[in-house]
C-alpha positions, 0 to 999 in steps of 0.5 A, a space after each residue: 534394455 539396460 539402465 546404462 544407457 538410459 542414464 547416460 542420455 539423462 546425464 547428457 540431457 541435464 548437463 546440456 540444460 545446466 550450460 546456461 550462464 546463470 549467476 543467481 546470488 552472484 557478487 559480480 554483476 555485468 548490468 550497470 543499472 543492478 551496481 550501486 555505481 558512484 552514488 552509494 554511500 557506505 554504512 557509516 554506523 551513525 542514526 540516519 548518517 548524521 553524526 552526533 551534534 550534526 544538524 539535518 538539513 531538509 531537502 527541497 521537496 520534504 516541506 511540499 510533501 508534509 504539508 500536501 500529505 498532512 492537508 490531504 489527510 485533513 481534507 479527507 476527514 472533513 468530507 468523511 465527517 460531513 458526507 451524506 448518509 446513504 445506508 440502506 439501513 437509515 432509508 429503511 428506518 426513515 421509510 418504515 417511519 413514514 408508513 406507520 405515520 401514514 397508517 396512524 400507528 405512529 404519531 407524527 414527531 412534529 405535531 408531538 412537539 407542537 403540543 
């Protein structure tokens, strides 16, 4: 068997696989969703698209989002500060102290403060 027929078979197979119409990084697009369409604003070179001296006008959703986001951060912070301590280390320390007080090794802190 010679190498010529094998290479021609492989060449035919590779050319059949390449027949797909794939445009990876094409500038043209047949899909309308990928196209920017009419709403695309080309870059102007100004920061946030505002010319110097032009005042920014807020959109309707911005204040609601700012107050909601900052308010939720504050509520979460307060809840985190005042949450109960449920760690195993705190429980073990209290349990060890209670058992040592029952056995008489440690004095009861309430009795020590009364004296």
